[in-house]
TORKOL-4160 file (C-alpha; in steps of 0.2 Angstrom, whole numbers, padded with zeros to 4 digits, m for minus):
451
<pt num="1" X="0409" Y="0638" Z="0541"/>
<pt num="2" X="0426" Y="0636" Z="0531"/>
<pt num="3" X="0429" Y="0622" Z="0519"/>
<pt num="4" X="0449" Y="0620" Z="0520"/>
<pt num="5" X="0460" Y="0620" Z="0535"/>
<pt num="6" X="0478" Y="0618" Z="0531"/>
<pt num="7" X="0484" Y="0602" Z="0540"/>
<pt num="8" X="0501" Y="0599" Z="0539"/>
<pt num="9" X="0516" Y="0611" Z="0540"/>
<pt num="10" X="0534" Y="0606" Z="0533"/>
<pt num="11" X="0546" Y="0610" Z="0546"/>
<pt num="12" X="0558" Y="0623" Z="0539"/>
<pt num="13" X="0575" Y="0612" Z="0542"/>
<pt num="14" X="0566" Y="0598" Z="0533"/>
<pt num="15" X="0578" Y="0590" Z="0518"/>
<pt num="16" X="0562" Y="0587" Z="0505"/>
<pt num="17" X="0566" Y="0587" Z="0489"/>
<pt num="18" X="0548" Y="0600" Z="0485"/>
<pt num="19" X="0551" Y="0601" Z="0468"/>
<pt num="20" X="0554" Y="0579" Z="0467"/>
<pt num="21" X="0543" Y="0568" Z="0458"/>
<pt num="22" X="0546" Y="0550" Z="0466"/>
<pt num="23" X="0537" Y="0555" Z="0482"/>
<pt num="24" X="0522" Y="0559" Z="0473"/>
<pt num="25" X="0522" Y="0547" Z="0462"/>
<pt num="26" X="0523" Y="0534" Z="0478"/>
<pt num="27" X="0505" Y="0539" Z="0484"/>
<pt num="28" X="0498" Y="0540" Z="0468"/>
<pt num="29" X="0503" Y="0521" Z="0465"/>
<pt num="30" X="0495" Y="0518" Z="0482"/>
<pt num="31" X="0479" Y="0529" Z="0477"/>
<pt num="32" X="0477" Y="0518" Z="0465"/>
<pt num="33" X="0481" Y="0500" Z="0476"/>
<pt num="34" X="0466" Y="0506" Z="0486"/>
<pt num="35" X="0454" Y="0510" Z="0473"/>
<pt num="36" X="0456" Y="0493" Z="0467"/>
<pt num="37" X="0453" Y="0485" Z="0484"/>
<pt num="38" X="0471" Y="0487" Z="0492"/>
<pt num="39" X="0472" Y="0491" Z="0511"/>
<pt num="40" X="0482" Y="0508" Z="0513"/>
<pt num="41" X="0492" Y="0502" Z="0524"/>
<pt num="42" X="0498" Y="0486" Z="0517"/>
<pt num="43" X="0501" Y="0495" Z="0498"/>
<pt num="44" X="0509" Y="0511" Z="0507"/>
<pt num="45" X="0520" Y="0497" Z="0514"/>
<pt num="46" X="0522" Y="0489" Z="0496"/>
<pt num="47" X="0527" Y="0506" Z="0487"/>
<pt num="48" X="0541" Y="0511" Z="0501"/>
<pt num="49" X="0550" Y="0495" Z="0500"/>
<pt num="50" X="0550" Y="0498" Z="0478"/>
<pt num="51" X="0556" Y="0514" Z="0480"/>
<pt num="52" X="0572" Y="0523" Z="0490"/>
<pt num="53" X="0566" Y="0538" Z="0497"/>
<pt num="54" X="0576" Y="0548" Z="0511"/>
<pt num="55" X="0567" Y="0550" Z="0527"/>
<pt num="56" X="0558" Y="0566" Z="0523"/>
<pt num="57" X="0552" Y="0560" Z="0506"/>
<pt num="58" X="0545" Y="0543" Z="0515"/>
<pt num="59" X="0535" Y="0554" Z="0526"/>
<pt num="60" X="0529" Y="0567" Z="0511"/>
<pt num="61" X="0523" Y="0550" Z="0503"/>
<pt num="62" X="0515" Y="0544" Z="0517"/>
<pt num="63" X="0505" Y="0561" Z="0521"/>
<pt num="64" X="0500" Y="0561" Z="0504"/>
<pt num="65" X="0494" Y="0544" Z="0502"/>
<pt num="66" X="0483" Y="0544" Z="0519"/>
<pt num="67" X="0476" Y="0561" Z="0519"/>
<pt num="68" X="0470" Y="0561" Z="0502"/>
<pt num="69" X="0461" Y="0544" Z="0506"/>
<pt num="70" X="0455" Y="0551" Z="0522"/>
<pt num="71" X="0451" Y="0568" Z="0511"/>
<pt num="72" X="0441" Y="0558" Z="0494"/>
<pt num="73" X="0423" Y="0565" Z="0498"/>
<pt num="74" X="0431" Y="0582" Z="0500"/>
<pt num="75" X="0440" Y="0582" Z="0485"/>
<pt num="76" X="0428" Y="0573" Z="0475"/>
<pt num="77" X="0417" Y="0588" Z="0478"/>
<pt num="78" X="0430" Y="0599" Z="0473"/>
<pt num="79" X="0433" Y="0591" Z="0456"/>
<pt num="80" X="0414" Y="0588" Z="0453"/>
<pt num="81" X="0416" Y="0606" Z="0453"/>
<pt num="82" X="0431" Y="0611" Z="0443"/>
<pt num="83" X="0429" Y="0600" Z="0431"/>
<pt num="84" X="0418" Y="0594" Z="0417"/>
<pt num="85" X="0417" Y="0579" Z="0420"/>
<pt num="86" X="0410" Y="0567" Z="0436"/>
<pt num="87" X="0424" Y="0561" Z="0447"/>
<pt num="88" X="0414" Y="0543" Z="0443"/>
<pt num="89" X="0417" Y="0545" Z="0425"/>
<pt num="90" X="0434" Y="0550" Z="0426"/>
<pt num="91" X="0450" Y="0540" Z="0421"/>
<pt num="92" X="0455" Y="0533" Z="0436"/>
<pt num="93" X="0473" Y="0535" Z="0433"/>
<pt num="94" X="0468" Y="0555" Z="0430"/>
<pt num="95" X="0455" Y="0556" Z="0446"/>
<pt num="96" X="0469" Y="0550" Z="0460"/>
<pt num="97" X="0482" Y="0560" Z="0451"/>
<pt num="98" X="0472" Y="0575" Z="0454"/>
<pt num="99" X="0469" Y="0570" Z="0473"/>
<pt num="100" X="0486" Y="0572" Z="0475"/>
<pt num="101" X="0488" Y="0587" Z="0468"/>
<pt num="102" X="0474" Y="0597" Z="0475"/>
<pt num="103" X="0479" Y="0589" Z="0494"/>
<pt num="104" X="0492" Y="0596" Z="0492"/>
<pt num="105" X="0486" Y="0613" Z="0488"/>
<pt num="106" X="0472" Y="0615" Z="0500"/>
<pt num="107" X="0479" Y="0604" Z="0517"/>
<pt num="108" X="0499" Y="0605" Z="0515"/>
<pt num="109" X="0506" Y="0622" Z="0519"/>
<pt num="110" X="0524" Y="0629" Z="0514"/>
<pt num="111" X="0524" Y="0619" Z="0496"/>
<pt num="112" X="0524" Y="0631" Z="0485"/>
<pt num="113" X="0509" Y="0631" Z="0473"/>
<pt num="114" X="0516" Y="0631" Z="0459"/>
<pt num="115" X="0529" Y="0615" Z="0463"/>
<pt num="116" X="0513" Y="0606" Z="0467"/>
<pt num="117" X="0506" Y="0609" Z="0450"/>
<pt num="118" X="0522" Y="0605" Z="0442"/>
<pt num="119" X="0526" Y="0590" Z="0448"/>
<pt num="120" X="0507" Y="0585" Z="0447"/>
<pt num="121" X="0509" Y="0590" Z="0427"/>
<pt num="122" X="0524" Y="0581" Z="0426"/>
<pt num="123" X="0517" Y="0566" Z="0431"/>
<pt num="124" X="0506" Y="0564" Z="0419"/>
<pt num="125" X="0516" Y="0566" Z="0407"/>
<pt num="126" X="0528" Y="0553" Z="0412"/>
<pt num="127" X="0520" Y="0541" Z="0417"/>
<pt num="128" X="0503" Y="0537" Z="0403"/>
<pt num="129" X="0491" Y="0552" Z="0404"/>
<pt num="130" X="0501" Y="0563" Z="0394"/>
<pt num="131" X="0487" Y="0568" Z="0384"/>
<pt num="132" X="0477" Y="0576" Z="0400"/>
<pt num="133" X="0491" Y="0583" Z="0409"/>
<pt num="134" X="0483" Y="0599" Z="0401"/>
<pt num="135" X="0469" Y="0595" Z="0412"/>
<pt num="136" X="0477" Y="0593" Z="0428"/>
<pt num="137" X="0486" Y="0610" Z="0424"/>
<pt num="138" X="0468" Y="0620" Z="0422"/>
<pt num="139" X="0460" Y="0613" Z="0437"/>
<pt num="140" X="0474" Y="0613" Z="0447"/>
<pt num="141" X="0476" Y="0631" Z="0443"/>
<pt num="142" X="0457" Y="0635" Z="0445"/>
<pt num="143" X="0460" Y="0629" Z="0463"/>
<pt num="144" X="0474" Y="0639" Z="0467"/>
<pt num="145" X="0464" Y="0653" Z="0460"/>
<pt num="146" X="0449" Y="0650" Z="0470"/>
<pt num="147" X="0460" Y="0648" Z="0486"/>
<pt num="148" X="0468" Y="0664" Z="0484"/>
<pt num="149" X="0453" Y="0675" Z="0480"/>
<pt num="150" X="0444" Y="0668" Z="0495"/>
<pt num="151" X="0431" Y="0662" Z="0486"/>
<pt num="152" X="0421" Y="0648" Z="0493"/>
<pt num="153" X="0415" Y="0634" Z="0483"/>
<pt num="154" X="0396" Y="0629" Z="0486"/>
<pt num="155" X="0392" Y="0616" Z="0498"/>
<pt num="156" X="0375" Y="0608" Z="0504"/>
<pt num="157" X="0363" Y="0618" Z="0513"/>
<pt num="158" X="0356" Y="0605" Z="0523"/>
<pt num="159" X="0367" Y="0603" Z="0537"/>
<pt num="160" X="0372" Y="0586" Z="0537"/>
<pt num="161" X="0376" Y="0582" Z="0520"/>
<pt num="162" X="0386" Y="0601" Z="0522"/>
<pt num="163" X="0398" Y="0594" Z="0537"/>
<pt num="164" X="0400" Y="0579" Z="0527"/>
<pt num="165" X="0407" Y="0586" Z="0512"/>
<pt num="166" X="0417" Y="0595" Z="0523"/>
<pt num="167" X="0424" Y="0583" Z="0535"/>
<pt num="168" X="0424" Y="0569" Z="0522"/>
<pt num="169" X="0414" Y="0557" Z="0531"/>
<pt num="170" X="0402" Y="0545" Z="0523"/>
<pt num="171" X="0384" Y="0553" Z="0527"/>
<pt num="172" X="0379" Y="0538" Z="0536"/>
<pt num="173" X="0393" Y="0541" Z="0551"/>
<pt num="174" X="0390" Y="0559" Z="0549"/>
<pt num="175" X="0369" Y="0559" Z="0554"/>
<pt num="176" X="0376" Y="0546" Z="0570"/>
<pt num="177" X="0387" Y="0558" Z="0576"/>
<pt num="178" X="0376" Y="0571" Z="0576"/>
<pt num="179" X="0365" Y="0560" Z="0585"/>
<pt num="180" X="0381" Y="0553" Z="0598"/>
<pt num="181" X="0388" Y="0569" Z="0601"/>
<pt num="182" X="0382" Y="0585" Z="0593"/>
<pt num="183" X="0392" Y="0595" Z="0580"/>
<pt num="184" X="0403" Y="0600" Z="0595"/>
<pt num="185" X="0408" Y="0584" Z="0597"/>
<pt num="186" X="0408" Y="0579" Z="0579"/>
<pt num="187" X="0421" Y="0591" Z="0575"/>
<pt num="188" X="0434" Y="0586" Z="0589"/>
<pt num="189" X="0430" Y="0570" Z="0583"/>
<pt num="190" X="0435" Y="0576" Z="0564"/>
<pt num="191" X="0451" Y="0585" Z="0568"/>
<pt num="192" X="0460" Y="0569" Z="0578"/>
<pt num="193" X="0453" Y="0558" Z="0563"/>
<pt num="194" X="0456" Y="0568" Z="0547"/>
<pt num="195" X="0476" Y="0571" Z="0552"/>
<pt num="196" X="0490" Y="0561" Z="0554"/>
<pt num="197" X="0492" Y="0552" Z="0570"/>
<pt num="198" X="0509" Y="0551" Z="0581"/>
<pt num="199" X="0519" Y="0537" Z="0583"/>
<pt num="200" X="0518" Y="0530" Z="0602"/>
<pt num="201" X="0529" Y="0517" Z="0607"/>
<pt num="202" X="0528" Y="0505" Z="0622"/>
<pt num="203" X="0545" Y="0502" Z="0631"/>
<pt num="204" X="0550" Y="0485" Z="0638"/>
<pt num="205" X="0553" Y="0485" Z="0656"/>
<pt num="206" X="0560" Y="0467" Z="0655"/>
<pt num="207" X="0574" Y="0474" Z="0643"/>
<pt num="208" X="0575" Y="0492" Z="0645"/>
<pt num="209" X="0570" Y="0508" Z="0652"/>
<pt num="210" X="0561" Y="0525" Z="0646"/>
<pt num="211" X="0574" Y="0536" Z="0651"/>
<pt num="212" X="0588" Y="0526" Z="0642"/>
<pt num="213" X="0575" Y="0522" Z="0627"/>
<pt num="214" X="0573" Y="0542" Z="0624"/>
<pt num="215" X="0590" Y="0545" Z="0629"/>
<pt num="216" X="0595" Y="0534" Z="0614"/>
<pt num="217" X="0582" Y="0542" Z="0601"/>
<pt num="218" X="0588" Y="0560" Z="0607"/>
<pt num="219" X="0606" Y="0554" Z="0602"/>
<pt num="220" X="0599" Y="0548" Z="0586"/>
<pt num="221" X="0592" Y="0566" Z="0581"/>
<pt num="222" X="0574" Y="0559" Z="0585"/>
<pt num="223" X="0563" Y="0570" Z="0593"/>
<pt num="224" X="0555" Y="0559" Z="0608"/>
<pt num="225" X="0546" Y="0561" Z="0624"/>
<pt num="226" X="0535" Y="0549" Z="0639"/>
<pt num="227" X="0516" Y="0550" Z="0640"/>
<pt num="228" X="0514" Y="0555" Z="0658"/>
<pt num="229" X="0498" Y="0545" Z="0658"/>
<pt num="230" X="0506" Y="0527" Z="0655"/>
<pt num="231" X="0522" Y="0521" Z="0664"/>
<pt num="232" X="0529" Y="0513" Z="0649"/>
<pt num="233" X="0523" Y="0528" Z="0632"/>
<pt num="234" X="0535" Y="0536" Z="0624"/>
<pt num="235" X="0529" Y="0548" Z="0607"/>
<pt num="236" X="0542" Y="0553" Z="0594"/>
<pt num="237" X="0542" Y="0561" Z="0580"/>
<pt num="238" X="0554" Y="0571" Z="0567"/>
<pt num="239" X="0563" Y="0560" Z="0552"/>
<pt num="240" X="0559" Y="0544" Z="0557"/>
<pt num="241" X="0560" Y="0533" Z="0543"/>
<pt num="242" X="0558" Y="0513" Z="0544"/>
<pt num="243" X="0554" Y="0510" Z="0560"/>
<pt num="244" X="0564" Y="0493" Z="0562"/>
<pt num="245" X="0579" Y="0498" Z="0559"/>
<pt num="246" X="0578" Y="0513" Z="0574"/>
<pt num="247" X="0589" Y="0510" Z="0590"/>
<pt num="248" X="0580" Y="0496" Z="0599"/>
<pt num="249" X="0569" Y="0490" Z="0588"/>
<pt num="250" X="0580" Y="0471" Z="0585"/>
<pt num="251" X="0585" Y="0471" Z="0603"/>
<pt num="252" X="0567" Y="0471" Z="0610"/>
<pt num="253" X="0565" Y="0489" Z="0619"/>
<pt num="254" X="0550" Y="0494" Z="0613"/>
<pt num="255" X="0537" Y="0488" Z="0601"/>
<pt num="256" X="0525" Y="0499" Z="0591"/>
<pt num="257" X="0506" Y="0501" Z="0601"/>
<pt num="258" X="0495" Y="0518" Z="0601"/>
<pt num="259" X="0493" Y="0525" Z="0617"/>
<pt num="260" X="0473" Y="0521" Z="0618"/>
<pt num="261" X="0477" Y="0502" Z="0616"/>
<pt num="262" X="0491" Y="0503" Z="0629"/>
<pt num="263" X="0477" Y="0513" Z="0641"/>
<pt num="264" X="0468" Y="0495" Z="0638"/>
<pt num="265" X="0481" Y="0483" Z="0644"/>
<pt num="266" X="0481" Y="0493" Z="0660"/>
<pt num="267" X="0463" Y="0489" Z="0665"/>
<pt num="268" X="0467" Y="0471" Z="0665"/>
<pt num="269" X="0477" Y="0473" Z="0682"/>
<pt num="270" X="0487" Y="0457" Z="0678"/>
<pt num="271" X="0501" Y="0451" Z="0693"/>
<pt num="272" X="0516" Y="0439" Z="0690"/>
<pt num="273" X="0508" Y="0420" Z="0691"/>
<pt num="274" X="0489" Y="0423" Z="0681"/>
<pt num="275" X="0482" Y="0416" Z="0669"/>
<pt num="276" X="0477" Y="0425" Z="0655"/>
<pt num="277" X="0467" Y="0423" Z="0642"/>
<pt num="278" X="0466" Y="0434" Z="0626"/>
<pt num="279" X="0455" Y="0428" Z="0616"/>
<pt num="280" X="0453" Y="0440" Z="0600"/>
<pt num="281" X="0472" Y="0442" Z="0602"/>
<pt num="282" X="0480" Y="0446" Z="0585"/>
<pt num="283" X="0491" Y="0456" Z="0580"/>
<pt num="284" X="0498" Y="0453" Z="0599"/>
<pt num="285" X="0499" Y="0471" Z="0604"/>
<pt num="286" X="0491" Y="0466" Z="0620"/>
<pt num="287" X="0497" Y="0449" Z="0621"/>
<pt num="288" X="0513" Y="0455" Z="0624"/>
<pt num="289" X="0509" Y="0469" Z="0634"/>
<pt num="290" X="0501" Y="0458" Z="0647"/>
<pt num="291" X="0517" Y="0449" Z="0646"/>
<pt num="292" X="0527" Y="0464" Z="0652"/>
<pt num="293" X="0517" Y="0468" Z="0666"/>
<pt num="294" X="0515" Y="0450" Z="0673"/>
<pt num="295" X="0536" Y="0452" Z="0672"/>
<pt num="296" X="0535" Y="0436" Z="0662"/>
<pt num="297" X="0529" Y="0426" Z="0676"/>
<pt num="298" X="0513" Y="0416" Z="0673"/>
<pt num="299" X="0503" Y="0409" Z="0659"/>
<pt num="300" X="0494" Y="0417" Z="0644"/>
<pt num="301" X="0483" Y="0410" Z="0629"/>
<pt num="302" X="0483" Y="0421" Z="0613"/>
<pt num="303" X="0469" Y="0414" Z="0603"/>
<pt num="304" X="0464" Y="0419" Z="0587"/>
<pt num="305" X="0457" Y="0415" Z="0569"/>
<pt num="306" X="0473" Y="0419" Z="0559"/>
<pt num="307" X="0488" Y="0409" Z="0557"/>
<pt num="308" X="0497" Y="0422" Z="0550"/>
<pt num="309" X="0493" Y="0436" Z="0563"/>
<pt num="310" X="0495" Y="0421" Z="0577"/>
<pt num="311" X="0511" Y="0421" Z="0568"/>
<pt num="312" X="0517" Y="0437" Z="0569"/>
<pt num="313" X="0510" Y="0436" Z="0591"/>
<pt num="314" X="0524" Y="0423" Z="0591"/>
<pt num="315" X="0538" Y="0431" Z="0581"/>
<pt num="316" X="0534" Y="0447" Z="0592"/>
<pt num="317" X="0534" Y="0439" Z="0609"/>
<pt num="318" X="0553" Y="0430" Z="0604"/>
<pt num="319" X="0560" Y="0449" Z="0598"/>
<pt num="320" X="0554" Y="0454" Z="0615"/>
<pt num="321" X="0562" Y="0440" Z="0624"/>
<pt num="322" X="0542" Y="0436" Z="0629"/>
<pt num="323" X="0540" Y="0416" Z="0634"/>
<pt num="324" X="0523" Y="0413" Z="0643"/>
<pt num="325" X="0513" Y="0417" Z="0629"/>
<pt num="326" X="0505" Y="0402" Z="0619"/>
<pt num="327" X="0496" Y="0404" Z="0603"/>
<pt num="328" X="0480" Y="0392" Z="0599"/>
<pt num="329" X="0470" Y="0394" Z="0583"/>
<pt num="330" X="0454" Y="0395" Z="0586"/>
<pt num="331" X="0438" Y="0406" Z="0585"/>
<pt num="332" X="0432" Y="0413" Z="0602"/>
<pt num="333" X="0415" Y="0410" Z="0599"/>
<pt num="334" X="0417" Y="0394" Z="0601"/>
<pt num="335" X="0431" Y="0390" Z="0610"/>
<pt num="336" X="0419" Y="0380" Z="0625"/>
<pt num="337" X="0417" Y="0364" Z="0612"/>
<pt num="338" X="0438" Y="0365" Z="0610"/>
<pt num="339" X="0445" Y="0367" Z="0629"/>
<pt num="340" X="0429" Y="0363" Z="0639"/>
<pt num="341" X="0446" Y="0360" Z="0652"/>
<pt num="342" X="0446" Y="0378" Z="0651"/>
<pt num="343" X="0428" Y="0380" Z="0660"/>
<pt num="344" X="0432" Y="0395" Z="0675"/>
<pt num="345" X="0451" Y="0393" Z="0672"/>
<pt num="346" X="0456" Y="0412" Z="0669"/>
<pt num="347" X="0460" Y="0424" Z="0682"/>
<pt num="348" X="0458" Y="0437" Z="0669"/>
<pt num="349" X="0450" Y="0438" Z="0652"/>
<pt num="350" X="0453" Y="0452" Z="0639"/>
<pt num="351" X="0441" Y="0452" Z="0625"/>
<pt num="352" X="0448" Y="0463" Z="0611"/>
<pt num="353" X="0433" Y="0463" Z="0601"/>
<pt num="354" X="0431" Y="0463" Z="0581"/>
<pt num="355" X="0422" Y="0481" Z="0578"/>
<pt num="356" X="0417" Y="0494" Z="0566"/>
<pt num="357" X="0434" Y="0502" Z="0572"/>
<pt num="358" X="0425" Y="0519" Z="0571"/>
<pt num="359" X="0441" Y="0527" Z="0582"/>
<pt num="360" X="0452" Y="0524" Z="0572"/>
<pt num="361" X="0449" Y="0533" Z="0555"/>
<pt num="362" X="0466" Y="0543" Z="0557"/>
<pt num="363" X="0475" Y="0526" Z="0560"/>
<pt num="364" X="0467" Y="0518" Z="0545"/>
<pt num="365" X="0463" Y="0530" Z="0534"/>
<pt num="366" X="0451" Y="0521" Z="0521"/>
<pt num="367" X="0442" Y="0512" Z="0535"/>
<pt num="368" X="0429" Y="0527" Z="0533"/>
<pt num="369" X="0425" Y="0520" Z="0516"/>
<pt num="370" X="0424" Y="0502" Z="0518"/>
<pt num="371" X="0413" Y="0502" Z="0533"/>
<pt num="372" X="0397" Y="0497" Z="0531"/>
<pt num="373" X="0382" Y="0499" Z="0543"/>
<pt num="374" X="0375" Y="0479" Z="0537"/>
<pt num="375" X="0393" Y="0475" Z="0541"/>
<pt num="376" X="0392" Y="0483" Z="0558"/>
<pt num="377" X="0374" Y="0474" Z="0562"/>
<pt num="378" X="0383" Y="0458" Z="0561"/>
<pt num="379" X="0397" Y="0463" Z="0570"/>
<pt num="380" X="0386" Y="0467" Z="0585"/>
<pt num="381" X="0381" Y="0449" Z="0584"/>
<pt num="382" X="0398" Y="0442" Z="0585"/>
<pt num="383" X="0402" Y="0453" Z="0599"/>
<pt num="384" X="0388" Y="0446" Z="0609"/>
<pt num="385" X="0392" Y="0428" Z="0605"/>
<pt num="386" X="0410" Y="0432" Z="0611"/>
<pt num="387" X="0406" Y="0439" Z="0627"/>
<pt num="388" X="0391" Y="0425" Z="0631"/>
<pt num="389" X="0404" Y="0411" Z="0628"/>
<pt num="390" X="0421" Y="0415" Z="0634"/>
<pt num="391" X="0413" Y="0422" Z="0651"/>
<pt num="392" X="0411" Y="0403" Z="0657"/>
<pt num="393" X="0433" Y="0403" Z="0655"/>
<pt num="394" X="0431" Y="0417" Z="0668"/>
<pt num="395" X="0437" Y="0411" Z="0687"/>
<pt num="396" X="0425" Y="0415" Z="0703"/>
<pt num="397" X="0434" Y="0433" Z="0708"/>
<pt num="398" X="0442" Y="0435" Z="0692"/>
<pt num="399" X="0442" Y="0450" Z="0681"/>
<pt num="400" X="0435" Y="0452" Z="0662"/>
<pt num="401" X="0440" Y="0466" Z="0650"/>
<pt num="402" X="0427" Y="0469" Z="0637"/>
<pt num="403" X="0436" Y="0481" Z="0625"/>
<pt num="404" X="0435" Y="0489" Z="0607"/>
<pt num="405" X="0442" Y="0502" Z="0596"/>
<pt num="406" X="0426" Y="0509" Z="0591"/>
<pt num="407" X="0414" Y="0525" Z="0601"/>
<pt num="408" X="0398" Y="0517" Z="0592"/>
<pt num="409" X="0384" Y="0516" Z="0610"/>
<pt num="410" X="0379" Y="0499" Z="0601"/>
<pt num="411" X="0395" Y="0490" Z="0601"/>
<pt num="412" X="0399" Y="0497" Z="0619"/>
<pt num="413" X="0387" Y="0502" Z="0631"/>
<pt num="414" X="0373" Y="0490" Z="0622"/>
<pt num="415" X="0384" Y="0477" Z="0625"/>
<pt num="416" X="0387" Y="0480" Z="0643"/>
<pt num="417" X="0370" Y="0483" Z="0645"/>
<pt num="418" X="0368" Y="0463" Z="0635"/>
<pt num="419" X="0379" Y="0454" Z="0647"/>
<pt num="420" X="0372" Y="0461" Z="0662"/>
<pt num="421" X="0355" Y="0456" Z="0659"/>
<pt num="422" X="0360" Y="0439" Z="0654"/>
<pt num="423" X="0371" Y="0434" Z="0668"/>
<pt num="424" X="0369" Y="0437" Z="0687"/>
<pt num="425" X="0387" Y="0431" Z="0690"/>
<pt num="426" X="0396" Y="0450" Z="0683"/>
<pt num="427" X="0397" Y="0465" Z="0688"/>
<pt num="428" X="0403" Y="0480" Z="0680"/>
<pt num="429" X="0415" Y="0492" Z="0689"/>
<pt num="430" X="0420" Y="0502" Z="0677"/>
<pt num="431" X="0417" Y="0508" Z="0658"/>
<pt num="432" X="0422" Y="0523" Z="0649"/>
<pt num="433" X="0422" Y="0529" Z="0630"/>
<pt num="434" X="0438" Y="0540" Z="0625"/>
<pt num="435" X="0433" Y="0549" Z="0610"/>
<pt num="436" X="0447" Y="0553" Z="0597"/>
<pt num="437" X="0457" Y="0572" Z="0602"/>
<pt num="438" X="0471" Y="0576" Z="0602"/>
<pt num="439" X="0473" Y="0569" Z="0618"/>
<pt num="440" X="0470" Y="0552" Z="0616"/>
<pt num="441" X="0471" Y="0551" Z="0597"/>
<pt num="442" X="0464" Y="0536" Z="0594"/>
<pt num="443" X="0444" Y="0533" Z="0601"/>
<pt num="444" X="0443" Y="0518" Z="0612"/>
<pt num="445" X="0430" Y="0509" Z="0623"/>
<pt num="446" X="0434" Y="0499" Z="0639"/>
<pt num="447" X="0421" Y="0488" Z="0651"/>
<pt num="448" X="0429" Y="0480" Z="0667"/>
<pt num="449" X="0420" Y="0465" Z="0674"/>
<pt num="450" X="0421" Y="0457" Z="0690"/>
<pt num="451" X="0416" Y="0441" Z="0695"/>
């Protein structure tokens, strides 16, 4: 079984500064911030705002940071066999810099190994660990020799530990994936989860057509094409850079939303004039999607526990020209006490429940290292309470959609069974788990209930 498989190829016509330090230093700073407790996306946004990088170099910085975070276990395994000091005892500046260098050697094609080694050593010399520059040079050169010779590292003989190292997954998750999907299913899962996801957009039909938006992107030299299964979806690629300066963003022609999340919105089956409850609404992508599908006619209540995230919903709705979204700061579990007048008041209810997020490991590279089984058990209790409470607000003849971005059966199919066992007023008319793959990208689950 091969340990290494290149995952990113730099296009031949790229303007990337292969020998530059700036993008690599940004990635290194992100890894240091994440190791100190920051979320990867927040750390990445902060470092990119501090450093004026060209689009190609922004892309490389993002790939190096996110890729190294995803592959942390694999990279540590290499370093523990190549170095004299275990990674747990290494100077953090050295450990995370070696991750940046080793990730380039093992997982990125068309960056010459000499450029990788030289730039990594140069960063060590310039930014605080000059005395360890020979260590950086020696470890990376040894890794390159092993790679070139076709040798392999000594990997664990036990299958679950072997797969954990190869695919850089926590042992508990590897064990569960083998139960849920067997080894071949695990392989498909990891191909999607360890690669950078594409950028999916949702076109706002109240402001623009999909054809118009695609034409605008192509005029700017950005590759764009429709996703056939979803009427509002477009994928873009190439040298994108800062999304907020792309054509159509400020005018509300589109917003960023994964294809899997757009699939959830379509299942709610809203109509103009409906009264809709989005019970765990932030950051608001599904609320705004539902408002677009309703033609901005009707009433949507977007409920969430975070004021800051509700502010984001309001800002996005304003940019998209949507006026039917009302926000409420509240906990869905206690909503029946706060809003007793909402009893049987909604035609449609969407519960995009808090979950383990195991379907979105590609989009959230640090998630696999944050999720713990004890926390998942707590989330399962929250999901049960949300379903038990929010079903009270559904009109007779109404539709409720329960959705998660996880592939854990305990959070998905088991919750459907629990709800049906505890209420006779609902029937489940559809349920499906979409596993992470090169087709669906992120993994999602949805169940549709009819009153």
